[in-house]
N, C-alpha and C positions, 0 to 999 in steps of 0.2 A: 504492500500498499505507499502512496507518494505522502508524502508529509511537505511538497510545496505545497504553500497559500498563496491564489489568487486575488490582489487586495482589490480586483475589482471585480469580481463575481462576490464579495463578501457585499450588503448595505451599512451604511455611515448608520451612526446613531446623529441628528441630525437634530440642535435649540440643545434646550438646557432643562431641569427643574428650578432651578431660583428662584425664591420668590421678585416677583415686581417689587419696587424697579428695578433690583442686581443682577435680571432676567436682560434685560436690554443689547449692552456689545455680544451677547454669546447667545443669537439666536438663528447666527447665520453661521455656527463655527460645527464641525463635521469632521467626528470619528469613527474610525474603522478598526474593533478590534481585533488587532490580530490577534494577538496571546489566548483570547478564546479562541478562536479558532485553529489551534495550535491543538485546543485541549491544556494552559501553562495556566498551574494554580499559584503558585508561590511569586510569581509576580505577572504586572499585564504591559503592555509591549502596544501601543496605538499608533494609527498613521491617523497624522491630522492637519487637518486645510482650512486653513485661514483664508473669508474672503476677503476683501476688502473693506477696515474698517472692527472686525470683529476679534476679537478674544476669549483666548479658550478659558477664561476661568475670572473671576476676582482677582485681584490680587489677594493671596492668601497662603498660610505654610501646612501642611499636613503636622498628626499633632505624635503619629506613630510609623510613615511611611518616608522612606525615601524615591527621589525623584529626577528624574534622566532626560534632556531636552536634547534632539541635535536634528540640526538646522538644513535641510532635503531641497529647500525651493523657496525663493523667492527671500524678503527681506524683514528682518520680524525683532517690532521693537521690548526689552526684556528694564524691568519698573521693579528697581527692586528697592529699599531704604538709601542707597546713593544713587537714588537720579534712572534714569533712562539710559539703556547699552543695545548697538546696533546687534544684532545676531544675522552671520549672512549664510549661505549653504557650506558645510564644512563645522561651523562653528556648533557648540554645546557647551549646556552648567546644567550643575548639579545642586540639588535641595537636600540639604541632610532635615533627615526629619525632627521634629519642632525646634529648630531654630528662630525666631519670630520674627527675623528678614523677611519677613512674607514677598512675594513674587508673582510677578502675572508676565504673559504676551501677548502683546496687543500690534493686529496687521492695521500698521498706517500711511501704509503703498496702496497703489491703485491695482496691485495685481495679486491674485493667491497665493499663498508660505503651506507649506508641506513639508511639519517637523515629526519627527518620529518620538514622540512620551518610552519612555523605561517608568515602572513604581512597581515597589514592592507590594507586596498585598498582608497586610497585620489586621490580625480582630480588632475589632476597635481605635483603627486609623480614624480618626476624626480631623478637622479643617477650621483652622483662625483667622479671620478674615481682617486685617489688623485695623483698615480705611472703613467700611466699615459697617452697621448697626446687621450684623450676621454670623454667626456659628455652627458649625456641621459637624453634633454632635456625637458621637461612633455607632452610637444606634442606628444613624438615617435622621432624615430631615434633614431643617433648619430651622434655626431659633436665634431669636434679638442672643444680644450677650447676656441683658439679664431672665435669659431663659425663657422668654416670653416663644413659644411655638408659632412659625407661622404655619398659615393655614397648608396644611400639601394641596402641591399639586400636578395633573399630566405635565410632561411635556411639550414646553414651545415651541415654536420656531417662528419665522418670520417670512 
């Protein structure tokens, strides 16, 4: 049996589960779950497509899981506490779990960006969003920083 994965044959997951108004910049992001197609359970691998103006996430950090990105095509802006820096094809960045220097990618160009995302899958992992009133507790869903849950919502796209 072949282990080869054809990304073009996989349906991308478009949009976000973020509550409004935090969903807006992420409505057109598209993730193709390559790791899931391979049956991987210890880490995830996604092919991320960011159309013009799209972000894959709000600026955040994972509480338990490490993350890594590698730019395949286009130019993307990485935003951290240090400010903004440009990543081009062949550039990469890594984000250690629980490092409070949140990160976010933003496509500020007029062309699609293609990024390979890799991240560990640690049970109970959550996310902290330092710039906005939102947390993603390890149990799923989104809350305000005071713990008040946002209403659960279906995936939204543009």
